[in-house]
N, C-alpha and C positions, 0 to 999 in steps of 0.2 A: 545502466544496462546498454550494451551496444546493439544497434540495429543490424539485422542480418540482411544481406542482399538476396534478391530473387535468384533462383537457379537460372542458369543460362538458357534452359529450354523454354522458360516462360518470358524471357526478355525479348521484347519486340525490336529493340534498337540494335542495329548492327554496328560494329566498331568503326566502320568507315563514315558514319554520319557525323557531321561536324556542325554544331550549333554555337560556336564561339561568338559569332557576330549577330546572333538572332535576338529579336526583341519579342517578348511574349505579349500577345494581344495587339500587335501592330495594326491589323486590319479589322479588329473586332467591331468597332463602331460602324464602319462602312458596311460590313457584312450584315449587321443587325438592321441597318437602315434599308438595305435592299432585299432582304429575304423575308418572306411571309409564308410560313408553313402552317397549313390548316389540316388537322387530323379529323377525318370523317368517321362517323359512327358506322359500324358494319352494315346496318340496314340501308343507310344512305349510299355507301360505296357500292353496294350490290346493285343499285339502280343505275349506275354509270359505269360503262365499260373501260373508260380511260379518262385522263386529265382533260383532254380536249372537249369531251362531252360535258364535263362539269363546268368548264369555263364558258361554253356556249349557253348552257342553261342559266348560269349566273348572269351573263350579259343580257340575256332575254328578260330575266326577272328585273334587272336594274332598269332596263328600258321601260318596261311596263310600270315600274314604281315611279320613275320620273314623269311619265305621262299622266299617271293618276294624281300626282301631286300638283301638276300644272292645271289639270281639269278642276281639281278641288279648289285651288286658289282662285281660278277664274270664276267659278260658280259663287264663291263666297264674296268676291269683290262686286259682282253683279248684284247680289242680294243686298249688299250694304248701301248701294247707291240710293239716295232719296229720289222720289219721283217728283221732279220739279216741272211744273207746267205754268205757262203764262195764261191767265184767264182774262178775257176782255180784249180790247183792241185800242189802238191809239195811245195817247199819253196817259190814260187812266188804267193801263194794264197792271194787274196785280200778280205777284208771284205766289202761287199756292202750292203747298206741300201736302201730299196725301199720306 
């Protein structure tokens, strides 16, 4: 069975377009690596008037998250350090851990 062509009214391509030297997908990988599209839910997008406000909010959140991770790491490393104290004086000093 022979395939039928679309009617000319539905055809988007004009006859003067020439793709004889074209390569399909030539920049596909580069485009995929550099684009990052995020679709927001309607309730979230209602909270932000434009893309700049979304970016500002995300940058602020990322800054707070980085600070909280640093504080948590610092607190955990301080808590893990043993309490080493030298008891006594002179040559008979003893290292005591609490």
